C-alpha positions as CSV (number, residue, x, y, z in Angstrom):
1,M,12.2,11.1,-66.8
2,V,14.8,13.8,-66.9
3,L,17.2,12.4,-63.9
4,L,16.8,9.3,-65.5
5,D,18.1,10.3,-69.3
6,L,20.6,12.3,-67.7
7,T,22.0,9.4,-66.0
8,R,21.6,7.0,-69.0
9,A,23.8,9.4,-71.3
10,T,26.3,10.0,-68.8
11,L,26.8,6.5,-67.9
12,R,27.2,5.6,-71.8
13,D,30.2,8.4,-72.4
14,G,31.4,9.6,-68.9
15,R,30.9,13.5,-69.8
16,E,28.6,15.8,-68.1
17,H,25.1,16.1,-69.5
18,V,22.7,19.0,-68.9
19,V,19.3,20.1,-69.0
20,D,18.3,23.9,-68.9
21,F,15.1,24.9,-67.1
22,D,13.3,28.4,-66.7
23,T,15.4,29.6,-64.1
24,F,18.4,26.8,-63.7
25,T,20.6,24.7,-65.3
26,L,21.1,20.7,-63.8
27,G,23.8,18.8,-64.7
28,L,25.2,15.2,-63.9
29,Q,28.2,13.3,-64.5
30,I,29.1,9.9,-63.6
31,R,32.6,8.5,-64.0
32,A,33.1,4.8,-63.7
33,D,36.2,2.6,-63.9
34,D,36.3,-1.2,-64.0
35,G,36.7,-2.6,-60.6
36,H,36.3,0.9,-58.8
37,E,33.5,2.8,-57.4
38,T,31.0,4.7,-59.6
39,Y,31.4,8.6,-59.2
40,L,28.5,10.6,-59.4
41,A,28.2,14.3,-59.7
42,V,25.0,16.5,-59.7
43,R,25.4,20.2,-60.2
44,I,23.1,23.2,-60.5
45,I,23.2,27.0,-61.3
46,G,20.9,29.7,-60.9
47,S,17.6,30.2,-59.2
48,V,16.1,26.6,-57.6
49,P,12.8,26.7,-56.2
50,P,12.6,26.0,-52.7
51,N,13.2,22.3,-51.9
52,L,13.9,21.2,-55.4
53,M,17.5,20.2,-54.9
54,T,16.5,18.0,-52.3
55,I,14.0,16.3,-54.5
56,I,16.4,15.9,-57.3
57,L,19.0,14.3,-55.2
58,R,16.6,12.0,-53.6
59,N,15.4,11.0,-56.9
60,V,19.1,10.3,-58.6
61,P,18.9,6.1,-59.6
62,G,21.4,4.1,-57.8
63,C,22.4,6.5,-54.7
64,E,21.6,6.9,-51.1
65,A,19.7,10.0,-50.3
66,E,21.4,10.2,-47.2
67,G,25.0,9.8,-49.1
68,W,25.6,13.4,-50.9
69,Y,28.5,15.3,-50.0
70,P,28.8,19.2,-51.2
71,E,31.7,19.6,-53.6
72,Y,34.2,22.5,-54.5
73,A,34.9,21.3,-57.9
74,L,33.6,19.0,-60.5
75,P,35.9,16.3,-62.4
76,E,37.2,18.5,-64.8
77,R,36.8,22.1,-63.6
78,E,36.2,24.4,-60.9
79,L,32.6,25.5,-60.1
80,L,31.5,28.5,-61.4
81,P,30.1,31.5,-59.3
82,A,26.7,30.7,-58.1
83,E,27.1,26.7,-59.1
84,Q,26.6,24.2,-56.6
85,A,27.4,20.7,-56.7
86,W,27.2,17.6,-54.8
87,S,28.6,14.0,-55.0
88,N,27.6,10.4,-54.3
89,I,28.7,7.3,-55.3
90,M,26.4,5.1,-57.6
91,D,25.7,1.6,-56.9
92,P,27.1,-0.3,-60.2
93,R,24.0,-2.9,-60.2
94,A,21.6,0.7,-60.8
95,A,24.1,1.8,-63.2
96,A,23.6,-1.6,-65.2
97,E,19.9,-1.5,-64.8
98,V,19.7,2.3,-66.5
99,L,22.0,1.4,-68.9
100,N,19.6,-1.7,-69.9
101,E,16.3,-0.1,-69.7
102,V,14.9,1.1,-73.4
103,D,14.9,4.8,-74.2
């Protein structure tokens, strides 16, 4: 549910939305322009339990599990020390479905 909530929030305003867990912070940001690809970035900072990043990336709505690429910066800033980020292209139909779901 956390991934869906973050996805919906960033689809609505294009800003990065984050959630803090005990040992790490997870953030998502989606950039979509009419007629262009929908770009999604996932970033994490902190101590992540083993295999959690794989689980997160496989469950982001509308993104192919094998389509993730490591990033060296986010859309509006450089990465912080010990911060990791990945990007993928989001299916615009999936984005529309996420936005149309009832909170």
